[in-house]
All heavy atoms as TSV, in Angstrom:
chain	resi	resn	atom	element	x	y	z
A	1	MET	N	N	150.156	69.644	112.353
A	1	MET	CA	C	150.859	68.401	112.211
A	1	MET	C	C	151.231	67.824	113.580
A	1	MET	O	O	151.266	66.615	113.753
A	1	MET	CB	C	152.106	68.604	111.359
A	1	MET	CG	C	152.744	67.311	110.964
A	1	MET	SD	S	153.863	67.571	109.587
A	1	MET	CE	C	154.663	66.018	109.566
A	2	ARG	N	N	151.492	68.713	114.547
A	2	ARG	CA	C	151.812	68.247	115.899
A	2	ARG	C	C	150.675	67.410	116.464
A	2	ARG	O	O	150.903	66.333	117.023
A	2	ARG	CB	C	152.115	69.434	116.807
A	2	ARG	CG	C	152.439	69.043	118.233
A	2	ARG	CD	C	152.684	70.294	119.117
A	2	ARG	NE	N	152.961	69.905	120.457
A	2	ARG	CZ	C	152.023	69.670	121.387
A	2	ARG	NH1	N	150.749	69.808	121.083
A	2	ARG	NH2	N	152.347	69.316	122.612
A	3	ALA	N	N	149.464	67.893	116.333
A	3	ALA	CA	C	148.299	67.163	116.847
A	3	ALA	C	C	148.164	65.802	116.170
A	3	ALA	O	O	147.836	64.803	116.822
A	3	ALA	CB	C	147.035	67.990	116.649
A	4	GLU	N	N	148.442	65.751	114.882
A	4	GLU	CA	C	148.371	64.489	114.157
A	4	GLU	C	C	149.453	63.517	114.634
A	4	GLU	O	O	149.203	62.312	114.782
A	4	GLU	CB	C	148.518	64.736	112.655
A	4	GLU	CG	C	148.338	63.489	111.831
A	4	GLU	CD	C	148.384	63.767	110.332
A	4	GLU	OE1	O	148.194	64.926	109.913
A	4	GLU	OE2	O	148.625	62.807	109.580
A	5	MET	N	N	150.651	64.021	114.897
A	5	MET	CA	C	151.724	63.165	115.402
A	5	MET	C	C	151.371	62.589	116.776
A	5	MET	O	O	151.607	61.414	117.048
A	5	MET	CB	C	153.034	63.947	115.483
A	5	MET	CG	C	153.631	64.287	114.143
A	5	MET	SD	S	154.152	62.855	113.193
A	5	MET	CE	C	155.420	62.192	114.229
A	6	ILE	N	N	150.789	63.412	117.624
A	6	ILE	CA	C	150.377	62.943	118.954
A	6	ILE	C	C	149.272	61.907	118.828
A	6	ILE	O	O	149.291	60.869	119.499
A	6	ILE	CB	C	149.955	64.133	119.837
A	6	ILE	CG1	C	151.199	64.960	120.188
A	6	ILE	CG2	C	149.230	63.661	121.093
A	6	ILE	CD1	C	150.908	66.262	120.882
A	7	GLU	N	N	148.325	62.158	117.950
A	7	GLU	CA	C	147.228	61.201	117.723
A	7	GLU	C	C	147.777	59.865	117.202
A	7	GLU	O	O	147.362	58.798	117.664
A	7	GLU	CB	C	146.234	61.795	116.728
A	7	GLU	CG	C	145.038	60.926	116.459
A	7	GLU	CD	C	144.100	61.560	115.445
A	7	GLU	OE1	O	143.983	62.802	115.423
A	7	GLU	OE2	O	143.496	60.797	114.674
A	8	MET	N	N	148.707	59.923	116.269
A	8	MET	CA	C	149.295	58.694	115.728
A	8	MET	C	C	150.094	57.957	116.805
A	8	MET	O	O	150.082	56.725	116.861
A	8	MET	CB	C	150.186	59.010	114.527
A	8	MET	CG	C	149.389	59.428	113.317
A	8	MET	SD	S	150.299	59.787	111.777
A	8	MET	CE	C	151.982	59.759	112.169
A	9	THR	N	N	150.769	58.695	117.671
A	9	THR	CA	C	151.529	58.073	118.751
A	9	THR	C	C	150.595	57.359	119.723
A	9	THR	O	O	150.868	56.227	120.141
A	9	THR	CB	C	152.361	59.123	119.506
A	9	THR	OG1	O	153.235	59.772	118.588
A	9	THR	CG2	C	153.168	58.496	120.631
A	10	GLU	N	N	149.513	57.998	120.073
A	10	GLU	CA	C	148.545	57.371	120.979
A	10	GLU	C	C	147.949	56.112	120.355
A	10	GLU	O	O	147.793	55.093	121.039
A	10	GLU	CB	C	147.451	58.371	121.355
A	10	GLU	CG	C	147.963	59.487	122.225
A	10	GLU	CD	C	146.996	60.637	122.414
A	10	GLU	OE1	O	146.043	60.772	121.607
A	10	GLU	OE2	O	147.194	61.404	123.361
A	11	ALA	N	N	147.661	56.156	119.070
A	11	ALA	CA	C	147.124	54.981	118.381
A	11	ALA	C	C	148.171	53.861	118.327
A	11	ALA	O	O	147.850	52.689	118.543
A	11	ALA	CB	C	146.678	55.355	116.966
A	12	PHE	N	N	149.405	54.228	118.069
A	12	PHE	CA	C	150.482	53.240	118.044
A	12	PHE	C	C	150.644	52.580	119.408
A	12	PHE	O	O	150.746	51.358	119.512
A	12	PHE	CB	C	151.797	53.904	117.617
A	12	PHE	CG	C	153.003	53.032	117.814
A	12	PHE	CD1	C	153.229	51.950	116.984
A	12	PHE	CD2	C	153.905	53.288	118.836
A	12	PHE	CE1	C	154.337	51.129	117.169
A	12	PHE	CE2	C	155.011	52.480	119.026
A	12	PHE	CZ	C	155.229	51.401	118.187
A	13	MET	N	N	150.647	53.389	120.463
A	13	MET	CA	C	150.820	52.852	121.805
A	13	MET	C	C	149.676	51.921	122.186
A	13	MET	O	O	149.884	50.928	122.887
A	13	MET	CB	C	150.963	53.990	122.821
A	13	MET	CG	C	152.215	54.837	122.634
A	13	MET	SD	S	153.759	53.915	122.666
A	13	MET	CE	C	153.795	53.390	124.359
A	14	ALA	N	N	148.487	52.221	121.724
A	14	ALA	CA	C	147.327	51.379	122.024
A	14	ALA	C	C	147.375	50.063	121.249
A	14	ALA	O	O	146.858	49.044	121.712
A	14	ALA	CB	C	146.040	52.129	121.704
A	15	SER	N	N	148.008	50.074	120.084
A	15	SER	CA	C	148.011	48.879	119.233
A	15	SER	C	C	149.243	47.994	119.405
A	15	SER	O	O	149.213	46.825	119.047
A	15	SER	CB	C	147.901	49.280	117.760
A	15	SER	OG	O	149.091	49.927	117.344
A	16	CYS	N	N	150.305	48.521	119.939
A	16	CYS	CA	C	151.548	47.765	120.088
A	16	CYS	C	C	151.727	47.368	121.549
A	16	CYS	O	O	151.728	48.223	122.429
A	16	CYS	CB	C	152.726	48.609	119.610
A	16	CYS	SG	S	154.257	47.687	119.514
A	17	LYS	N	N	151.886	46.076	121.803
A	17	LYS	CA	C	151.908	45.578	123.176
A	17	LYS	C	C	153.178	45.921	123.946
A	17	LYS	O	O	153.126	46.193	125.129
A	17	LYS	CB	C	151.693	44.075	123.182
A	17	LYS	CG	C	150.322	43.681	122.718
A	17	LYS	CD	C	150.111	42.202	122.820
A	17	LYS	CE	C	148.715	41.916	122.276
A	17	LYS	NZ	N	148.220	40.626	122.611
A	18	ASN	N	N	154.325	45.875	123.299
A	18	ASN	CA	C	155.567	46.071	124.030
A	18	ASN	C	C	156.601	46.827	123.194
A	18	ASN	O	O	157.661	46.283	122.884
A	18	ASN	CB	C	156.124	44.711	124.469
A	18	ASN	CG	C	157.250	44.848	125.458
A	18	ASN	OD1	O	157.399	45.870	126.105
A	18	ASN	ND2	N	158.056	43.809	125.573
A	19	PRO	N	N	156.332	48.079	122.845
A	19	PRO	CA	C	157.313	48.815	122.032
A	19	PRO	C	C	158.532	49.190	122.867
A	19	PRO	O	O	158.428	49.461	124.061
A	19	PRO	CB	C	156.537	50.056	121.589
A	19	PRO	CG	C	155.548	50.277	122.685
A	19	PRO	CD	C	155.180	48.898	123.179
A	20	GLY	N	N	159.675	49.195	122.230
A	20	GLY	CA	C	160.896	49.573	122.933
A	20	GLY	C	C	161.391	50.955	122.557
A	20	GLY	O	O	162.103	51.589	123.327
A	21	ALA	N	N	161.005	51.419	121.381
A	21	ALA	CA	C	161.441	52.725	120.887
A	21	ALA	C	C	160.608	53.084	119.670
A	21	ALA	O	O	159.871	52.248	119.144
A	21	ALA	CB	C	162.912	52.702	120.519
A	22	ILE	N	N	160.745	54.322	119.253
A	22	ILE	CA	C	160.061	54.791	118.043
A	22	ILE	C	C	161.130	55.325	117.096
A	22	ILE	O	O	162.031	56.057	117.505
A	22	ILE	CB	C	159.025	55.878	118.366
A	22	ILE	CG1	C	157.905	55.275	119.202
A	22	ILE	CG2	C	158.479	56.521	117.091
A	22	ILE	CD1	C	156.866	56.263	119.676
A	23	LEU	N	N	161.034	54.937	115.833
A	23	LEU	CA	C	161.967	55.379	114.807
A	23	LEU	C	C	161.213	56.180	113.760
A	23	LEU	O	O	160.274	55.680	113.147
A	23	LEU	CB	C	162.642	54.176	114.146
A	23	LEU	CG	C	163.498	54.458	112.925
A	23	LEU	CD1	C	164.694	55.327	113.309
A	23	LEU	CD2	C	163.951	53.169	112.274
A	24	PHE	N	N	161.635	57.420	113.566
A	24	PHE	CA	C	161.060	58.256	112.511
A	24	PHE	C	C	161.848	58.017	111.231
A	24	PHE	O	O	163.071	58.146	111.217
A	24	PHE	CB	C	161.158	59.738	112.870
A	24	PHE	CG	C	160.230	60.196	113.949
A	24	PHE	CD1	C	160.458	61.407	114.573
A	24	PHE	CD2	C	159.135	59.461	114.340
A	24	PHE	CE1	C	159.604	61.868	115.561
A	24	PHE	CE2	C	158.279	59.909	115.330
A	24	PHE	CZ	C	158.521	61.109	115.938
A	25	GLU	N	N	161.156	57.706	110.170
A	25	GLU	CA	C	161.809	57.483	108.886
A	25	GLU	C	C	161.664	58.682	107.954
A	25	GLU	O	O	162.114	58.633	106.824
A	25	GLU	CB	C	161.236	56.234	108.231
A	25	GLU	CG	C	161.543	54.985	109.025
A	25	GLU	CD	C	161.008	53.734	108.369
A	25	GLU	OE1	O	159.922	53.780	107.780
A	25	GLU	OE2	O	161.692	52.707	108.450
A	26	CYS	N	N	161.046	59.728	108.431
A	26	CYS	CA	C	160.813	60.917	107.608
A	26	CYS	C	C	161.383	62.137	108.333
A	26	CYS	O	O	161.129	62.330	109.522
A	26	CYS	CB	C	159.317	61.085	107.367
A	26	CYS	SG	S	158.905	62.571	106.449
A	27	THR	N	N	162.130	62.958	107.624
A	27	THR	CA	C	162.733	64.134	108.251
A	27	THR	C	C	161.699	65.163	108.691
A	27	THR	O	O	161.992	65.991	109.545
A	27	THR	CB	C	163.744	64.800	107.299
A	27	THR	OG1	O	163.072	65.140	106.075
A	27	THR	CG2	C	164.901	63.872	107.006
A	28	ASN	N	N	160.501	65.115	108.136
A	28	ASN	CA	C	159.452	66.060	108.539
A	28	ASN	C	C	158.947	65.784	109.950
A	28	ASN	O	O	158.283	66.635	110.545
A	28	ASN	CB	C	158.272	66.000	107.569
A	28	ASN	CG	C	158.617	66.544	106.210
A	28	ASN	OD1	O	159.548	67.327	106.061
A	28	ASN	ND2	N	157.882	66.115	105.201
A	29	MET	N	N	159.240	64.614	110.494
A	29	MET	CA	C	158.767	64.260	111.824
A	29	MET	C	C	159.708	64.717	112.932
A	29	MET	O	O	159.315	64.798	114.092
A	29	MET	CB	C	158.569	62.753	111.920
A	29	MET	CG	C	157.507	62.214	111.004
A	29	MET	SD	S	157.471	60.431	111.141
A	29	MET	CE	C	156.019	60.066	110.179
A	30	CYS	N	N	160.950	65.016	112.601
A	30	CYS	CA	C	161.970	65.377	113.601
A	30	CYS	C	C	161.546	66.480	114.574
A	30	CYS	O	O	161.836	66.374	115.765
A	30	CYS	CB	C	163.272	65.768	112.913
A	30	CYS	SG	S	164.044	64.417	111.999
A	31	PRO	N	N	160.865	67.530	114.125
A	31	PRO	CA	C	160.479	68.582	115.071
A	31	PRO	C	C	159.529	68.107	116.169
A	31	PRO	O	O	159.348	68.797	117.172
A	31	PRO	CB	C	159.796	69.636	114.184
A	31	PRO	CG	C	160.327	69.396	112.826
A	31	PRO	CD	C	160.559	67.914	112.745
A	32	PHE	N	N	158.945	66.928	116.009
A	32	PHE	CA	C	157.962	66.443	116.968
A	32	PHE	C	C	158.506	65.320	117.847
A	32	PHE	O	O	157.752	64.674	118.580
A	32	PHE	CB	C	156.700	65.989	116.223
A	32	PHE	CG	C	156.184	67.048	115.301
A	32	PHE	CD1	C	156.380	66.946	113.933
A	32	PHE	CD2	C	155.557	68.179	115.793
A	32	PHE	CE1	C	155.932	67.931	113.076
A	32	PHE	CE2	C	155.116	69.180	114.951
A	32	PHE	CZ	C	155.301	69.061	113.581
A	33	SER	N	N	159.804	65.093	117.805
A	33	SER	CA	C	160.415	64.022	118.590
A	33	SER	C	C	160.120	64.164	120.078
A	33	SER	O	O	159.766	63.195	120.747
A	33	SER	CB	C	161.928	63.999	118.378
A	33	SER	OG	O	162.239	63.630	117.069
A	34	LYS	N	N	160.269	65.352	120.608
A	34	LYS	CA	C	160.023	65.583	122.037
A	34	LYS	C	C	158.566	65.328	122.393
A	34	LYS	O	O	158.267	64.696	123.408
A	34	LYS	CB	C	160.439	66.994	122.434
A	34	LYS	CG	C	160.294	67.280	123.924
A	34	LYS	CD	C	160.921	68.605	124.271
A	34	LYS	CE	C	160.696	69.028	125.688
A	34	LYS	NZ	N	161.033	68.076	126.709
A	35	ASP	N	N	157.647	65.777	121.557
A	35	ASP	CA	C	156.219	65.554	121.805
A	35	ASP	C	C	155.894	64.064	121.826
A	35	ASP	O	O	155.187	63.588	122.714
A	35	ASP	CB	C	155.366	66.247	120.737
A	35	ASP	CG	C	155.573	67.750	120.712
A	35	ASP	OD1	O	155.528	68.357	121.791
A	35	ASP	OD2	O	155.779	68.291	119.620
A	36	VAL	N	N	156.419	63.345	120.859
A	36	VAL	CA	C	156.160	61.906	120.767
A	36	VAL	C	C	156.791	61.181	121.953
A	36	VAL	O	O	156.184	60.280	122.532
A	36	VAL	CB	C	156.667	61.352	119.414
A	36	VAL	CG1	C	156.629	59.839	119.396
A	36	VAL	CG2	C	155.842	61.925	118.271
A	37	ALA	N	N	157.992	61.577	122.345
A	37	ALA	CA	C	158.650	60.954	123.497
A	37	ALA	C	C	157.852	61.189	124.779
A	37	ALA	O	O	157.722	60.285	125.610
A	37	ALA	CB	C	160.062	61.497	123.646
A	38	GLU	N	N	157.299	62.390	124.939
A	38	GLU	CA	C	156.506	62.693	126.137
A	38	GLU	C	C	155.217	61.887	126.178
A	38	GLU	O	O	154.813	61.409	127.236
A	38	GLU	CB	C	156.207	64.182	126.204
A	38	GLU	CG	C	157.425	65.021	126.549
A	38	GLU	CD	C	157.163	66.511	126.481
A	38	GLU	OE1	O	156.057	66.928	126.070
A	38	GLU	OE2	O	158.088	67.271	126.830
A	39	VAL	N	N	154.573	61.707	125.037
A	39	VAL	CA	C	153.317	60.956	124.981
A	39	VAL	C	C	153.562	59.462	125.164
A	39	VAL	O	O	152.809	58.774	125.852
A	39	VAL	CB	C	152.584	61.218	123.638
A	39	VAL	CG1	C	151.421	60.281	123.449
A	39	VAL	CG2	C	152.115	62.659	123.578
A	40	SER	N	N	154.645	58.949	124.577
A	40	SER	CA	C	154.885	57.507	124.564
A	40	SER	C	C	155.754	57.012	125.720
A	40	SER	O	O	155.763	55.823	126.014
A	40	SER	CB	C	155.556	57.110	123.252
A	40	SER	OG	O	156.848	57.692	123.164
A	41	ASN	N	N	156.515	57.913	126.337
A	41	ASN	CA	C	157.511	57.529	127.346
A	41	ASN	C	C	158.536	56.547	126.773
A	41	ASN	O	O	159.005	55.646	127.475
A	41	ASN	CB	C	156.854	56.941	128.591
A	41	ASN	CG	C	156.117	57.992	129.379
A	41	ASN	OD1	O	156.615	59.090	129.563
A	41	ASN	ND2	N	154.928	57.666	129.829
A	42	LEU	N	N	158.841	56.715	125.493
A	42	LEU	CA	C	159.819	55.879	124.807
A	42	LEU	C	C	160.902	56.756	124.199
A	42	LEU	O	O	160.665	57.929	123.897
A	42	LEU	CB	C	159.154	55.088	123.671
A	42	LEU	CG	C	158.139	54.037	124.050
A	42	LEU	CD1	C	157.463	53.484	122.803
A	42	LEU	CD2	C	158.798	52.917	124.831
A	43	PRO	N	N	162.092	56.194	123.964
A	43	PRO	CA	C	163.088	56.949	123.205
A	43	PRO	C	C	162.646	57.077	121.750
A	43	PRO	O	O	162.040	56.155	121.204
A	43	PRO	CB	C	164.353	56.105	123.328
A	43	PRO	CG	C	163.915	54.762	123.772
A	43	PRO	CD	C	162.585	54.906	124.420
A	44	VAL	N	N	162.930	58.217	121.168
A	44	VAL	CA	C	162.563	58.474	119.774
A	44	VAL	C	C	163.844	58.730	118.999
A	44	VAL	O	O	164.645	59.587	119.369
A	44	VAL	CB	C	161.611	59.685	119.656
A	44	VAL	CG1	C	161.310	59.996	118.203
A	44	VAL	CG2	C	160.329	59.430	120.431
A	45	PHE	N	N	164.044	57.970	117.940
A	45	PHE	CA	C	165.230	58.103	117.105
A	45	PHE	C	C	164.826	58.675	115.749
A	45	PHE	O	O	163.788	58.326	115.203
A	45	PHE	CB	C	165.904	56.742	116.909
A	45	PHE	CG	C	166.380	56.146	118.211
A	45	PHE	CD1	C	165.601	55.235	118.893
A	45	PHE	CD2	C	167.600	56.528	118.739
A	45	PHE	CE1	C	166.033	54.690	120.092
A	45	PHE	CE2	C	168.043	55.990	119.942
A	45	PHE	CZ	C	167.264	55.068	120.611
A	46	ASP	N	N	165.677	59.564	115.236
A	46	ASP	CA	C	165.445	60.162	113.924
A	46	ASP	C	C	166.789	60.467	113.292
A	46	ASP	O	O	167.834	60.112	113.844
A	46	ASP	CB	C	164.562	61.418	114.047
A	46	ASP	CG	C	165.145	62.476	114.980
A	46	ASP	OD1	O	166.377	62.682	114.970
A	46	ASP	OD2	O	164.372	63.096	115.708
A	47	ILE	N	N	166.795	61.106	112.159
A	47	ILE	CA	C	168.040	61.399	111.454
A	47	ILE	C	C	168.955	62.279	112.300
A	47	ILE	O	O	170.177	62.149	112.254
A	47	ILE	CB	C	167.773	62.019	110.051
A	47	ILE	CG1	C	169.067	62.094	109.227
A	47	ILE	CG2	C	167.149	63.392	110.175
A	47	ILE	CD1	C	169.626	60.767	108.847
A	48	ASN	N	N	168.382	63.154	113.120
A	48	ASN	CA	C	169.195	64.019	113.974
A	48	ASN	C	C	169.946	63.210	115.024
A	48	ASN	O	O	171.122	63.475	115.291
A	48	ASN	CB	C	168.339	65.086	114.649
A	48	ASN	CG	C	167.787	66.073	113.662
A	48	ASN	OD1	O	168.445	66.436	112.698
A	48	ASN	ND2	N	166.562	66.506	113.879
A	49	THR	N	N	169.286	62.234	115.634
A	49	THR	CA	C	169.982	61.418	116.630
A	49	THR	C	C	171.060	60.570	115.963
A	49	THR	O	O	172.114	60.342	116.548
A	49	THR	CB	C	169.005	60.520	117.425
A	49	THR	OG1	O	168.237	59.716	116.533
A	49	THR	CG2	C	168.083	61.334	118.299
A	50	LEU	N	N	170.817	60.118	114.746
A	50	LEU	CA	C	171.821	59.337	114.016
A	50	LEU	C	C	173.052	60.188	113.719
A	50	LEU	O	O	174.190	59.762	113.945
A	50	LEU	CB	C	171.234	58.791	112.714
A	50	LEU	CG	C	172.196	57.990	111.847
A	50	LEU	CD1	C	172.596	56.697	112.542
A	50	LEU	CD2	C	171.565	57.702	110.494
A	51	ILE	N	N	172.835	61.402	113.223
A	51	ILE	CA	C	173.952	62.297	112.912
A	51	ILE	C	C	174.729	62.632	114.183
A	51	ILE	O	O	175.964	62.601	114.198
A	51	ILE	CB	C	173.448	63.578	112.212
A	51	ILE	CG1	C	172.963	63.229	110.807
A	51	ILE	CG2	C	174.533	64.644	112.165
A	51	ILE	CD1	C	172.188	64.341	110.124
A	52	ASN	N	N	174.017	62.960	115.268
A	52	ASN	CA	C	174.686	63.282	116.531
A	52	ASN	C	C	175.474	62.096	117.075
A	52	ASN	O	O	176.556	62.265	117.645
A	52	ASN	CB	C	173.680	63.774	117.569
A	52	ASN	CG	C	173.186	65.160	117.265
A	52	ASN	OD1	O	173.908	65.985	116.720
A	52	ASN	ND2	N	171.939	65.424	117.606
A	53	PHE	N	N	174.931	60.891	116.909
A	53	PHE	CA	C	175.613	59.686	117.354
A	53	PHE	C	C	176.976	59.560	116.661
A	53	PHE	O	O	178.002	59.359	117.308
A	53	PHE	CB	C	174.736	58.465	117.058
A	53	PHE	CG	C	175.383	57.151	117.355
A	53	PHE	CD1	C	175.475	56.673	118.645
A	53	PHE	CD2	C	175.900	56.379	116.319
A	53	PHE	CE1	C	176.081	55.459	118.910
A	53	PHE	CE2	C	176.492	55.156	116.582
A	53	PHE	CZ	C	176.593	54.696	117.882
A	54	PHE	N	N	176.986	59.676	115.350
A	54	PHE	CA	C	178.236	59.546	114.605
A	54	PHE	C	C	179.177	60.726	114.859
A	54	PHE	O	O	180.391	60.548	114.950
A	54	PHE	CB	C	177.970	59.385	113.104
A	54	PHE	CG	C	177.500	58.005	112.752
A	54	PHE	CD1	C	176.203	57.782	112.345
A	54	PHE	CD2	C	178.359	56.921	112.853
A	54	PHE	CE1	C	175.760	56.504	112.034
A	54	PHE	CE2	C	177.933	55.634	112.545
A	54	PHE	CZ	C	176.627	55.426	112.135
A	55	TYR	N	N	178.627	61.914	114.999
A	55	TYR	CA	C	179.469	63.079	115.274
A	55	TYR	C	C	180.180	62.928	116.611
A	55	TYR	O	O	181.375	63.157	116.723
A	55	TYR	CB	C	178.636	64.367	115.253
A	55	TYR	CG	C	179.474	65.582	115.562
A	55	TYR	CD1	C	180.231	66.190	114.568
A	55	TYR	CD2	C	179.529	66.093	116.848
A	55	TYR	CE1	C	181.020	67.283	114.850
A	55	TYR	CE2	C	180.324	67.187	117.143
A	55	TYR	CZ	C	181.066	67.783	116.140
A	55	TYR	OH	O	181.874	68.857	116.423
A	56	ARG	N	N	179.422	62.539	117.646
A	56	ARG	CA	C	180.015	62.369	118.976
A	56	ARG	C	C	181.025	61.227	119.007
A	56	ARG	O	O	181.987	61.262	119.754
A	56	ARG	CB	C	178.930	62.150	120.039
A	56	ARG	CG	C	178.222	63.408	120.413
A	56	ARG	CD	C	179.182	64.292	121.184
A	56	ARG	NE	N	178.607	65.602	121.342
A	56	ARG	CZ	C	179.302	66.718	121.276
A	56	ARG	NH1	N	180.593	66.690	121.089
A	56	ARG	NH2	N	178.710	67.875	121.421
A	57	ALA	N	N	180.808	60.200	118.213
A	57	ALA	CA	C	181.780	59.109	118.145
A	57	ALA	C	C	183.094	59.601	117.538
A	57	ALA	O	O	184.177	59.197	117.963
A	57	ALA	CB	C	181.221	57.953	117.329
A	58	ALA	N	N	183.007	60.481	116.564
A	58	ALA	CA	C	184.193	61.006	115.905
A	58	ALA	C	C	184.824	62.186	116.667
A	58	ALA	O	O	186.010	62.475	116.515
A	58	ALA	CB	C	183.854	61.452	114.488
A	59	HIS	N	N	184.014	62.879	117.485
A	59	HIS	CA	C	184.470	64.060	118.233
A	59	HIS	C	C	184.005	63.947	119.694
A	59	HIS	O	O	183.083	64.660	120.106
A	59	HIS	CB	C	183.908	65.337	117.611
A	59	HIS	CG	C	184.267	65.524	116.188
A	59	HIS	ND1	N	183.477	65.076	115.159
A	59	HIS	CD2	C	185.350	66.086	115.609
A	59	HIS	CE1	C	184.050	65.370	114.004
A	59	HIS	NE2	N	185.183	65.971	114.251
A	60	PRO	N	N	184.648	63.091	120.477
A	60	PRO	CA	C	184.212	62.915	121.869
A	60	PRO	C	C	184.362	64.206	122.681
A	60	PRO	O	O	185.239	65.029	122.399
A	60	PRO	CB	C	185.144	61.844	122.416
A	60	PRO	CG	C	185.911	61.303	121.271
A	60	PRO	CD	C	185.759	62.250	120.130
A	61	VAL	N	N	183.519	64.354	123.671
A	61	VAL	CA	C	183.574	65.516	124.558
A	61	VAL	C	C	184.765	65.349	125.514
A	61	VAL	O	O	184.874	64.321	126.181
A	61	VAL	CB	C	182.262	65.636	125.365
A	61	VAL	CG1	C	182.362	66.782	126.369
A	61	VAL	CG2	C	181.092	65.835	124.444
A	62	PRO	N	N	185.655	66.333	125.581
A	62	PRO	CA	C	186.804	66.233	126.489
A	62	PRO	C	C	186.388	66.629	127.920
A	62	PRO	O	O	186.357	67.810	128.256
A	62	PRO	CB	C	187.806	67.219	125.894
A	62	PRO	CG	C	186.960	68.230	125.198
A	62	PRO	CD	C	185.736	67.504	124.730
A	63	PHE	N	N	186.094	65.680	128.765
A	63	PHE	CA	C	185.629	65.978	130.113
A	63	PHE	C	C	186.751	66.333	131.077
A	63	PHE	O	O	186.587	67.192	131.924
A	63	PHE	CB	C	184.840	64.783	130.673
A	63	PHE	CG	C	183.496	64.620	130.033
A	63	PHE	CD1	C	183.268	63.619	129.100
A	63	PHE	CD2	C	182.449	65.457	130.349
A	63	PHE	CE1	C	182.043	63.459	128.507
A	63	PHE	CE2	C	181.215	65.323	129.759
A	63	PHE	CZ	C	181.006	64.320	128.846
A	64	LEU	N	N	187.866	65.659	130.973
A	64	LEU	CA	C	188.947	65.866	131.929
A	64	LEU	C	C	190.165	66.453	131.250
A	64	LEU	O	O	191.087	65.770	130.852
A	64	LEU	CB	C	189.311	64.525	132.599
A	64	LEU	CG	C	188.176	63.820	133.325
A	64	LEU	CD1	C	188.620	62.452	133.774
A	64	LEU	CD2	C	187.712	64.667	134.500
A	65	ARG	N	N	190.185	67.746	131.165
A	65	ARG	CA	C	191.354	68.421	130.581
A	65	ARG	C	C	191.851	69.461	131.514
A	65	ARG	O	O	191.228	70.131	132.196
A	65	ARG	CB	C	190.993	69.062	129.244
A	65	ARG	CG	C	190.967	68.034	128.168
A	65	ARG	CD	C	191.114	68.679	126.843
A	65	ARG	NE	N	191.183	67.616	125.862
A	65	ARG	CZ	C	191.271	67.818	124.607
A	65	ARG	NH1	N	191.300	69.033	124.131
A	65	ARG	NH2	N	191.340	66.843	123.778
């Protein structure tokens, strides 16, 4: 499946003139986020990034304590 994700990313990059990011709509794609980001040089968003976004908003990291 990794090879297929990379192939689809390369095809997407060749067909889209100015992509700003990639959004995975399927949870089965999450394990390949890093691979797709490396091939596309774009940020990749998935359900994990969404959950982390909301978690960090509700539980900020205490840097100066």
